[in-house]
SELO-468403 format. One line per 10 residues: number of its first residue (from 1); their letters; for each residue y, x, z of C-alpha. Coordinates in steps of 0.02 Angstrom, whole numbers. Each point is the difference from the previous one (the first is absolute). Layout:
N
NUM = a = Y X Z ~ ...
***
This chain:
735
1 = mrkfkffala = -1764 447 543 ~ 58 28 176 ~ 174 -59 43 ~ 111 95 119 ~ 181 48 14 ~ 88 166 -14 ~ 160 11 100 ~ 107 146 -57 ~ 161 22 -100 ~ -78 105 -132
11 = faaiafagcs = -169 -11 -77 ~ -101 148 -60 ~ -156 36 -97 ~ -99 161 -3 ~ -156 43 -95 ~ -167 40 73 ~ -112 125 -86 ~ -164 81 46 ~ -33 -92 164 ~ -174 -9 68
21 = ddaidgqggn = -68 -145 99 ~ -106 119 105 ~ 60 41 174 ~ 36 181 38 ~ -3 23 187 ~ 60 133 122 ~ -99 128 93 ~ -65 -131 118 ~ -92 -92 -140 ~ 19 -186 -25
31 = tgtigdgtpa = 52 -25 180 ~ 154 109 -16 ~ -38 72 172 ~ -16 183 44 ~ -88 98 136 ~ -30 -95 161 ~ 150 -115 -22 ~ -21 -175 67 ~ -29 -118 -147 ~ 101 -160 -17
41 = yltisfsans = 33 -123 -140 ~ 148 -51 -106 ~ 37 -141 -123 ~ 144 18 -122 ~ 82 -145 -89 ~ 143 -1 -123 ~ 110 -130 -81 ~ 121 -6 -144 ~ 73 -157 79 ~ 125 89 111
51 = ssssrstadd = 181 -56 8 ~ 61 176 -37 ~ 103 8 -157 ~ 110 154 2 ~ 174 -67 24 ~ 132 129 36 ~ 121 -90 115 ~ 20 -162 95 ~ 97 -105 -125 ~ 4 -15 -188
61 = annngddhst = 147 -83 -84 ~ -94 -2 -165 ~ -139 -106 74 ~ 110 -144 59 ~ -72 -38 171 ~ -180 53 -19 ~ -107 2 156 ~ -24 180 58 ~ -98 -35 159 ~ -103 134 83
71 = dddpdtpdvn = -145 -106 61 ~ -164 -35 -88 ~ 65 -159 -81 ~ 148 45 -112 ~ 22 -183 -49 ~ 41 -48 179 ~ 169 59 68 ~ 2 72 175 ~ 117 91 117 ~ -34 164 -89
81 = egngedsghh = 41 -69 -172 ~ 102 123 -100 ~ -68 155 84 ~ -157 27 -104 ~ -41 72 -170 ~ -47 -164 -83 ~ 98 -71 -148 ~ -71 -172 35 ~ -80 -11 -173 ~ -184 38 -23
91 = sdgldaerqi = -122 1 -144 ~ -189 12 2 ~ 13 90 -166 ~ -128 3 -138 ~ -188 9 24 ~ -10 182 -54 ~ 139 44 120 ~ -101 -71 145 ~ -169 78 -38 ~ -78 102 140
101 = knvlvvvapa = -148 105 -55 ~ -6 149 118 ~ 67 37 174 ~ 25 176 69 ~ -1 3 190 ~ 55 154 96 ~ -8 1 190 ~ 79 162 63 ~ 19 62 179 ~ 174 -42 64
111 = stgsnnegfk = 17 170 83 ~ -7 163 -97 ~ -93 81 145 ~ -140 -127 3 ~ -179 54 -29 ~ -44 -168 -75 ~ -57 5 -180 ~ 73 -164 -54 ~ -65 -102 -145 ~ 32 -24 -186
121 = klysvfdaas = -90 -105 -126 ~ 23 -82 -170 ~ -60 -179 8 ~ -35 -127 -136 ~ 61 -179 16 ~ -143 -124 10 ~ 6 -139 -129 ~ -150 -117 8 ~ 59 -90 -157 ~ -34 156 -104
131 = ggateagend = -187 -10 34 ~ -115 122 87 ~ 3 6 189 ~ 26 -163 91 ~ 70 82 155 ~ 124 139 29 ~ -75 165 55 ~ 59 149 101 ~ 88 75 -152 ~ 101 -158 -32
141 = feettggiyk = 162 -81 49 ~ -4 -189 -12 ~ 132 -136 -12 ~ 10 -118 147 ~ 115 -149 25 ~ 184 8 -46 ~ -14 148 -115 ~ -51 119 139 ~ -124 139 -44 ~ -107 92 126
151 = naepieittg = -145 122 2 ~ -166 -93 2 ~ -77 120 126 ~ 99 79 143 ~ 36 186 -5 ~ -87 107 131 ~ 122 133 60 ~ 36 107 154 ~ 110 -79 133 ~ 183 50 -4
161 = dykvlvvvnp = 170 -34 -78 ~ 10 -13 -190 ~ 117 -30 -146 ~ -66 -117 -134 ~ 42 7 -185 ~ -56 -128 -129 ~ 25 33 -186 ~ -54 -139 -118 ~ -54 51 -176 ~ 39 184 32
171 = vaaisdgtal = 25 122 -143 ~ -132 136 -22 ~ 112 137 69 ~ -19 -69 176 ~ -172 -81 -10 ~ -116 109 -102 ~ -132 117 70 ~ 122 143 25 ~ 119 -109 99 ~ -136 -79 106
181 = aktasqlydd = -77 170 39 ~ 154 38 106 ~ 11 -42 184 ~ 72 -168 43 ~ 157 84 69 ~ 25 102 -158 ~ -24 -150 -113 ~ 115 -108 106 ~ 137 132 -8 ~ -24 26 -187
191 = ivtgaydytp = 25 -185 -33 ~ 146 -38 116 ~ 97 154 -56 ~ -56 8 -181 ~ 64 -70 -164 ~ -78 -53 -162 ~ 78 79 -154 ~ -54 -96 -153 ~ 8 85 -170 ~ -83 -105 -134
201 = aggtednyvn = -105 88 -129 ~ 14 -9 -189 ~ 188 15 -11 ~ 31 -174 69 ~ 117 58 135 ~ 152 -48 -102 ~ -64 -176 -23 ~ 38 -39 180 ~ -41 -186 -1 ~ -175 30 -66
211 = aansigmgvg = -21 148 117 ~ 58 -98 153 ~ -113 -146 -46 ~ -152 111 -9 ~ 28 120 143 ~ -179 41 35 ~ -50 -182 14 ~ -14 -68 -177 ~ 103 -155 31 ~ 79 -68 -158
221 = ytgsnnqalv = 53 -164 -77 ~ -74 -79 -156 ~ -49 -165 -77 ~ 80 -171 0 ~ -55 -43 176 ~ 118 132 72 ~ -129 60 124 ~ -15 177 61 ~ -157 86 -61 ~ -91 132 99
231 = sgatgfmman = -121 118 -84 ~ -86 140 95 ~ 130 -9 136 ~ 2 -34 185 ~ 168 -86 11 ~ 166 40 81 ~ 0 129 138 ~ 61 -62 170 ~ 22 90 165 ~ 56 -24 180
241 = kaeatvtinq = 178 -56 18 ~ 4 60 181 ~ -96 126 104 ~ -149 -81 86 ~ -79 66 161 ~ -147 -51 107 ~ -80 55 164 ~ -191 -8 6 ~ -101 7 161 ~ -180 -20 55
251 = nhtpeypasv = 23 -187 22 ~ 15 -21 -189 ~ -179 -40 -46 ~ -69 -56 -168 ~ 13 -179 62 ~ 177 24 69 ~ 80 138 -104 ~ 180 55 11 ~ 103 -69 -139 ~ 155 53 -95
261 = svdvervlsk = 94 -104 -128 ~ 100 81 -140 ~ 126 -75 -122 ~ -6 82 -171 ~ 131 -1 -138 ~ -9 45 -184 ~ 58 174 -44 ~ 84 -57 -161 ~ 148 -111 -39 ~ 24 -121 -143
271 = itfrsttpte = 150 -41 -109 ~ 8 -166 -93 ~ 127 -94 -106 ~ 49 -183 -2 ~ 78 -58 -163 ~ 150 -115 11 ~ 74 -131 -119 ~ 189 -8 24 ~ 71 -176 -13 ~ 139 56 -118
281 = tnkenvykvn = -126 56 -132 ~ -160 -96 42 ~ -90 153 -70 ~ -118 110 100 ~ 82 167 45 ~ 154 -38 -109 ~ 170 11 86 ~ 176 -45 -57 ~ 132 134 24 ~ 188 -11 -26
291 = vtlgnqpait = 59 152 -96 ~ 168 79 -34 ~ 4 74 -174 ~ 101 153 38 ~ 108 17 156 ~ 183 -8 42 ~ 87 149 -81 ~ 54 143 110 ~ 186 -3 43 ~ 90 136 -95
301 = lnaalektdq = 169 85 19 ~ 116 72 -133 ~ 45 160 92 ~ 117 147 -27 ~ -39 172 74 ~ 141 127 5 ~ -39 158 -97 ~ -17 153 109 ~ 106 109 -115 ~ 130 -128 -51
311 = agsydyklln = 93 -98 135 ~ 44 -177 -51 ~ -128 0 -141 ~ -162 -99 18 ~ -175 -15 -71 ~ -70 -176 -26 ~ -163 -48 88 ~ -98 -163 6 ~ -77 -8 174 ~ -118 -116 94
321 = kakdlrgqdv = 57 -78 162 ~ -120 32 144 ~ -16 18 188 ~ -59 152 95 ~ -104 9 160 ~ 146 -52 109 ~ 48 -146 -112 ~ 155 87 -72 ~ 53 -44 -177 ~ -32 145 -118
331 = ygeydssdkl = -16 19 -189 ~ -143 90 -84 ~ -17 95 -163 ~ -168 32 -83 ~ -54 136 -121 ~ -111 -21 -154 ~ -159 9 104 ~ 54 -144 111 ~ 38 115 147 ~ 151 -19 114
341 = sgvykvvykt = 117 137 -61 ~ 156 -45 97 ~ 70 -115 134 ~ 183 -54 8 ~ 120 -93 113 ~ 158 -93 -46 ~ 168 86 33 ~ 117 -123 86 ~ 192 -4 2 ~ 80 79 151
351 = eegqtdqpqt = 166 -95 3 ~ 30 -107 152 ~ -79 -170 -20 ~ -100 57 -152 ~ -147 89 82 ~ -125 -128 -67 ~ 61 15 -179 ~ -89 123 -116 ~ 95 123 -107 ~ -15 -38 -185
361 = ttlevdgvdt = 40 77 -167 ~ -18 -54 -181 ~ -121 93 -115 ~ -51 -30 -179 ~ -184 -57 -5 ~ -77 -24 -172 ~ 173 -21 -74 ~ 56 -128 131 ~ 123 31 141 ~ -99 -34 159
371 = eciivkkidy = 61 -6 180 ~ -109 118 102 ~ -13 24 187 ~ 22 179 56 ~ -149 72 93 ~ -47 163 82 ~ -171 82 5 ~ -82 14 171 ~ -153 90 68 ~ -156 -87 63
381 = iteegfaald = -74 46 164 ~ -128 -68 122 ~ 61 -76 163 ~ -92 137 93 ~ 86 132 -104 ~ 168 -82 25 ~ -22 -4 189 ~ -31 187 -3 ~ 168 38 -81 ~ 146 67 100
391 = eekqipsdyc = 98 -141 77 ~ 157 33 -102 ~ -100 -18 -162 ~ -69 -171 41 ~ 101 -101 -123 ~ -109 -149 -49 ~ 98 -41 -157 ~ -47 169 -74 ~ -187 -28 4 ~ -132 -117 -69
401 = fvqdtqnpsi = -139 -24 126 ~ -175 5 -75 ~ -177 11 67 ~ -45 159 -94 ~ 121 119 -85 ~ -140 67 -111 ~ -33 -174 -69 ~ 164 -93 33 ~ 5 -184 -36 ~ 125 -139 30
411 = dlqyntnapv = -20 -189 -2 ~ 83 -74 -153 ~ 103 -157 20 ~ -23 -140 -125 ~ 111 -135 -72 ~ -79 -152 79 ~ 118 -115 -96 ~ -63 57 -170 ~ -105 -130 -93 ~ -186 40 0
421 = etdewfvkle = -137 -83 -102 ~ -142 -74 102 ~ -164 -80 -46 ~ -165 -65 69 ~ -153 106 -38 ~ -179 -7 61 ~ -121 132 61 ~ -188 -16 6 ~ -109 106 114 ~ -130 80 -112
431 = gyalvnlskt = -84 123 118 ~ 10 116 147 ~ -37 174 64 ~ -34 37 182 ~ 81 158 65 ~ -61 123 133 ~ -176 -59 40 ~ -76 123 122 ~ -156 101 -42 ~ -52 33 179
441 = vnyvrhtitg = -34 -108 152 ~ -55 31 179 ~ -171 -70 42 ~ 77 -92 148 ~ 180 -49 24 ~ 115 130 77 ~ 163 -31 91 ~ 140 117 52 ~ 126 -17 140 ~ 138 127 -8
451 = tamspfgtld = -96 155 -53 ~ -164 -47 84 ~ -131 -59 -125 ~ -164 -78 53 ~ -141 -100 -78 ~ 3 -188 26 ~ 145 -85 88 ~ 96 -162 -20 ~ 170 -8 -82 ~ 134 -62 119
461 = gtnflwtpnw = 164 26 -93 ~ 32 173 71 ~ -145 97 -76 ~ -57 29 -179 ~ -154 0 -107 ~ -51 180 -35 ~ -69 38 -172 ~ -78 163 -63 ~ 159 54 -90 ~ 107 -31 153
471 = dnnnnivfvp = 43 183 30 ~ 46 25 -182 ~ 101 -160 -9 ~ 88 33 164 ~ 59 173 -55 ~ 68 -50 -170 ~ 182 48 -30 ~ 63 -67 -166 ~ 113 115 -101 ~ 116 -37 -147
481 = dangemqfpa = -36 69 -173 ~ 132 60 -124 ~ 53 -180 -34 ~ 12 -48 182 ~ -164 -97 -4 ~ -100 13 161 ~ -168 86 -28 ~ -146 60 104 ~ 24 182 51 ~ -83 135 -104
491 = gtttndwfyn = -185 15 30 ~ -22 -179 61 ~ -146 -81 -91 ~ -4 -186 36 ~ -138 -18 -129 ~ -112 62 141 ~ 51 -154 99 ~ 10 -140 -129 ~ -91 -60 -155 ~ 162 -56 -79
501 = tladvsgest = 158 88 55 ~ 173 -69 -34 ~ 26 139 -128 ~ -165 -45 -87 ~ 44 -184 -15 ~ 178 39 -53 ~ -61 115 -139 ~ -116 -133 -69 ~ 139 -130 5 ~ 100 101 -128
511 = klnitnagkd = -145 -11 -125 ~ -67 -176 26 ~ -17 -119 -147 ~ -49 -184 11 ~ -97 -92 -135 ~ 9 -191 -4 ~ 146 6 122 ~ 40 -168 76 ~ -177 -64 -25 ~ -146 -17 119
521 = nasftvsegt = -102 127 -98 ~ 128 140 10 ~ -71 177 -1 ~ 72 171 40 ~ -4 168 -88 ~ 100 160 23 ~ 85 99 -138 ~ -87 161 55 ~ -144 41 116 ~ -112 -130 81
531 = lkyfktmgsl = 52 -160 88 ~ -39 28 184 ~ 109 -98 118 ~ 70 -162 -72 ~ -113 -153 -4 ~ 34 -169 -81 ~ 18 -159 100 ~ -137 -69 -110 ~ -123 126 69 ~ 12 -72 176
541 = indgstvsgs = -146 -105 63 ~ 17 -139 128 ~ -54 59 171 ~ -51 -172 62 ~ 19 42 185 ~ 57 -140 112 ~ 128 23 137 ~ 5 -74 175 ~ 127 14 138 ~ 172 -64 43
551 = dhyeedpklp = 115 -67 -136 ~ 98 132 -92 ~ 151 -98 -60 ~ 88 -136 96 ~ 59 -85 -160 ~ -171 17 -83 ~ -134 7 134 ~ -145 16 -120 ~ -76 173 10 ~ -25 74 -174
561 = avgklmsycf = -156 90 -55 ~ 12 189 -2 ~ 17 3 -189 ~ -77 121 -124 ~ -70 173 36 ~ 111 147 -43 ~ -91 136 94 ~ -90 55 156 ~ 81 151 79 ~ 4 119 147
571 = enstdiehqt = 129 1 140 ~ 172 77 -28 ~ 121 20 145 ~ 135 116 63 ~ 142 1 126 ~ 161 -101 -22 ~ 98 144 -78 ~ -124 27 -141 ~ -24 -180 -54 ~ 72 48 -168
581 = hglstgisfv = -29 -10 -186 ~ -130 130 -43 ~ -95 -22 163 ~ -17 -187 34 ~ -123 -106 -97 ~ 96 -104 -125 ~ -17 -100 -159 ~ 88 5 -167 ~ 3 -154 -110 ~ 25 12 -188
591 = atiwkdancs = 84 -146 -86 ~ 61 -49 -173 ~ 174 -70 -36 ~ 30 -157 -105 ~ 138 -117 -55 ~ -108 -153 32 ~ -121 -60 134 ~ -140 -15 -128 ~ 10 189 -27 ~ 15 -14 -189
601 = eeieklylyq = 169 81 -34 ~ 8 177 68 ~ 151 108 37 ~ 28 119 -145 ~ 89 143 90 ~ 50 33 178 ~ 88 149 80 ~ 33 55 179 ~ 158 100 39 ~ 82 32 168
611 = ghnfttikqi = -114 -131 78 ~ 51 -137 -123 ~ -93 -81 -145 ~ 71 -7 -176 ~ -66 -70 -164 ~ 108 110 -113 ~ 72 175 7 ~ 173 -73 -37 ~ -8 -95 164 ~ -24 165 90
621 = qdayptidal = 139 85 -97 ~ 121 -143 36 ~ -41 6 186 ~ 19 191 12 ~ 134 49 -127 ~ 35 168 82 ~ -177 71 -16 ~ -3 121 -147 ~ -190 7 -1 ~ -7 -184 -51
631 = kdlsdqstrt = 123 3 -145 ~ -117 56 -140 ~ -150 -108 49 ~ -62 -158 -85 ~ -147 -120 9 ~ -86 114 -126 ~ 10 152 116 ~ -166 77 51 ~ -70 -12 175 ~ 33 186 23
641 = eleaagiely = 183 -21 -49 ~ 20 -148 116 ~ -81 88 147 ~ 113 151 -26 ~ 147 -118 31 ~ -82 -78 153 ~ -57 -161 -86 ~ -176 -66 27 ~ -78 -99 -143 ~ -129 -130 48
651 = nsnicyyytt = -169 16 -85 ~ 0 -159 -105 ~ 30 -146 119 ~ -96 75 147 ~ 74 21 175 ~ -66 50 171 ~ 23 -53 180 ~ -52 123 133 ~ -10 -37 185 ~ -83 72 152
661 = eikhfdngdp = 14 -171 78 ~ -184 -7 46 ~ 35 -33 181 ~ -120 8 144 ~ 134 -68 116 ~ 175 -68 -27 ~ 123 44 139 ~ 121 -134 -65 ~ 138 125 -44 ~ 11 41 -187
671 = nvlgnmefai = 110 151 35 ~ -100 87 136 ~ -176 67 -13 ~ -119 -59 136 ~ -150 77 83 ~ -145 -6 -126 ~ 100 -121 -106 ~ -63 75 -163 ~ -183 45 25 ~ -175 -40 -59
681 = mrnniyslav = -127 -24 139 ~ -187 -29 -3 ~ -77 -173 1 ~ 157 -84 -65 ~ 26 -97 -159 ~ 175 24 -69 ~ 32 -152 -109 ~ 151 23 -115 ~ 103 -128 -94 ~ 160 21 -100
691 = tkidqigdpy = 110 -143 58 ~ 163 43 -90 ~ 68 111 -138 ~ 188 -5 -24 ~ 35 145 -116 ~ -67 107 -140 ~ -110 143 61 ~ 14 185 -38 ~ -53 84 -163 ~ -132 100 95
701 = vdptpgtdne = -61 22 179 ~ 124 105 97 ~ -93 161 45 ~ 117 48 142 ~ -93 25 165 ~ 79 9 171 ~ 98 -162 -17 ~ -2 -108 156 ~ -105 -155 -35 ~ 141 -111 61
711 = skeaaldvqv = 147 103 -62 ~ 38 -113 -147 ~ -31 -178 -55 ~ -152 -26 -108 ~ 16 -101 -159 ~ -149 -106 47 ~ -65 -101 146 ~ -180 40 38 ~ -86 -106 129 ~ -130 101 92
721 = rivpwivryn = -121 -98 105 ~ -136 87 92 ~ -222 -68 68 ~ -231 33 141 ~ 42 62 -117 ~ 176 -24 86 ~ 111 -69 -137 ~ 180 59 -19 ~ 110 -91 -124 ~ 139 94 -89
731 = diefd = 135 -91 -99 ~ 91 117 -119 ~ 171 -40 -73 ~ 91 98 -135 ~ 185 -42 1
***
């Protein structure tokens, strides 16, 4: 098998169907000439050994000093180091990922007003080892030294200026008889402006991993040798990274033809996973977490509110201490549905020297005389609304400042001195679901600067990768639903963009069951419908690709392998503003929760309330004694009853970690999104590893889109490393 490198951040595979090895020439016949044009000759060569890799900016804090040079030798630093697209890590990939069976060459006139016909032809790749002809013929490309391929016989074509396009293993849509019957200019334009929309047949669209692995090319994984098998396929589609041009004149004879060299990159990307064995457990994919069983109880206040119709007489209220938007102390009251029904402030004494002392009175509470602090009810208002009031009405003590008066909320204060039970538990990663894998890809890379989109182009830190859904993504405005959750606007159908939307994966997470949890042979089912998105860790097959390039970690200079195959996928990119949940490509891990590292003693019951975990309903009731909706619940309450009170019950001992931390580039600031920081780009391998889990995950995947990818801490560290394939390593932490 031929060996050559692919240098790009993402790595892509596209199927070939219905190609013919016969040449279909233009009006000028095999020569490609027309009329009385002066004939000349051209040789085209291409390489997948280029140093292009698809980096987004000049430095990458997540890659710890990788070489990002812009010259042809990425392993040798130079004065331009740091300005290129290279991650510094490269992989030759698997045999099936390097196969080259067919080459589509399109030579189109550079000027739209030219009378030159141009040239287009579908070549075979000569392989003497397969038997048959002993020499390459005019319909063949052949491999020369260093992994360079060139046409065996020069192309005869009219003199002039031309653009050259090379597509390796092209899909039928751009290489069949219909496509090749077009003029060279038409075919060139179709390819550089067009996109491939893959919709698998037979209802397999939901099974996105299988679909992505067989996108028109039949590449799959089987057997103990972990080798990629190819059946009836041509291999991964590749195309020009950059526009190529050539000028041909009468001096270019068959013996001394003009030549043009093209670097090609795969159209697909690849996502892999590297298992880890934490030292504190010495068990693969098992992590120790420190848990708080319950949380500090909310601070409460025995309060007295003067009756409106009876001066000096008071009603007793038990209130929760909280802070509003401006950090003022307020006290909240909740109704039976756990909604904020009233906000109060303390009434202070007015005597000189006593302004910081609250007024009090004694009330009988459950037969016991209890000292109560007198409070008054206040209105809540947004800061914008408050600023709009008449100046004489701006009395801050009379208002509680909230974000939204329709859904007011205040931040409860907790008794941090109260004793809390803690323990050490363990979580084991059982499986994963990738989120937002694109269905459509451009035949060649597209970039956009400002609002100007064009085919080809190199990323320089100021421009972006343009993907077919760019216009849709760029115009998305998320809107809140009745519960304040951010949703896509009405009529937006992201299922047209992705195999596995965030909503799809979230829905399946509420129904997932795990058999043989904690064991290597774990399997998944769902309580209703068909399992579509979640895959077990046991289903992953070793990739076996080796990695070259500069050392990734200073403390551990050994470059790891890329790991195990999760999926091939198409590009997914948008501008900085829309690098959000629901649009970025992400990954959800499903884990099980245990009391021991051997995963033999599972957690019997687990609840989530107000962002805190509890093992009993009594813990929740003790922490929130003022919430009426909690008072009649017990550990025997149904899921419906619990959800009505705002309590989430975990499905058995299963939890989830969701992150969009599949990074193309790390700008080094965890609080600010960077240019193309969260993106999937062709010809890259994104190699993921979970390096830390510090807390229990959620009871299901949060379906809320529109959340900034770096707006909150994840509960897990995922190490993403990316490889000609260019390899990008991602380390993911959940804490």
